[in-house]
C-alpha positions in Angstrom: 21.7 -20.1 -31.5 18.3 -19.0 -32.9 18.5 -17.8 -36.5 16.6 -14.8 -37.7 14.7 -17.0 -40.1 13.5 -19.2 -37.3 11.2 -16.5 -35.9 9.0 -14.8 -38.4 8.4 -11.2 -37.4 4.7 -11.3 -38.0 4.4 -14.0 -35.3 6.2 -11.9 -32.6 4.1 -10.0 -30.0 4.1 -6.2 -30.0 7.2 -5.1 -28.1 5.6 -2.1 -26.5 2.7 -4.2 -25.2 5.1 -6.8 -23.9 7.2 -4.3 -22.1 4.0 -2.6 -20.7 3.0 -6.0 -19.3 6.4 -6.6 -17.9 6.4 -3.1 -16.4 3.1 -3.9 -14.6 4.6 -7.2 -13.4 7.7 -5.4 -12.0 5.6 -2.5 -10.7 7.8 -0.1 -12.5 5.0 2.6 -12.4 6.5 3.6 -9.0 9.6 5.0 -10.7 8.1 6.0 -14.0 8.5 9.6 -15.0 4.9 9.7 -16.3 2.5 11.0 -13.7 -0.4 9.1 -15.2 1.4 5.8 -14.7 2.2 6.6 -11.0 -1.4 7.9 -10.4 -3.1 4.8 -12.0 -0.5 2.4 -10.4 0.2 0.7 -13.7 1.9 1.3 -17.0 -0.1 3.4 -19.4 1.9 2.2 -22.3 3.3 4.2 -25.2 6.5 4.0 -27.1 9.1 2.3 -25.0 7.3 2.4 -22.5 8.8 5.4 -20.8 9.8 3.6 -17.6 11.7 1.0 -19.7 13.5 3.6 -21.8 14.4 5.4 -18.6 15.4 2.4 -16.5 16.5 -0.4 -18.8 18.9 -1.8 -16.3 16.1 -2.2 -13.7 14.2 -4.4 -16.2 17.3 -6.4 -17.1 18.3 -6.9 -13.4 14.7 -7.9 -12.5 14.6 -10.5 -15.2 18.1 -11.7 -14.5 18.1 -11.9 -10.7 14.6 -11.3 -9.2 12.1 -13.4 -11.1 11.7 -15.9 -8.2 10.8 -13.1 -5.8 8.2 -11.7 -8.3 6.7 -15.1 -8.8 6.3 -15.6 -5.1 4.8 -12.1 -4.6 2.2 -12.6 -7.4 1.5 -16.1 -6.2 0.6 -14.7 -2.8 -1.5 -11.9 -4.5 -3.5 -14.5 -6.5 -4.0 -16.6 -3.3 -5.4 -13.5 -1.4 -7.7 -12.6 -4.3 -9.0 -16.2 -4.5 -9.6 -16.3 -0.8 -11.5 -12.9 -1.0 -13.7 -14.3 -3.8 -14.6 -17.4 -1.8 -16.1 -15.2 1.1 
């Protein structure tokens, strides 16, 4: 088990920023209560962020059960982007 003293707090990433990035990865903007997130098709951040505070179980289930599907989706997205850049 990891002890609290093994991970100094000043070395840890900002939680809100980490959750914002995870929200973008999981495309949680689709279910976010904030109109700006849905409109911009990406998490606009903030405390929480709001989509995480509203749908914590979605984040937990995605990390627990669906990471392989997300990896495959984003792998395909990167391949399409690379192919488009080569043209």
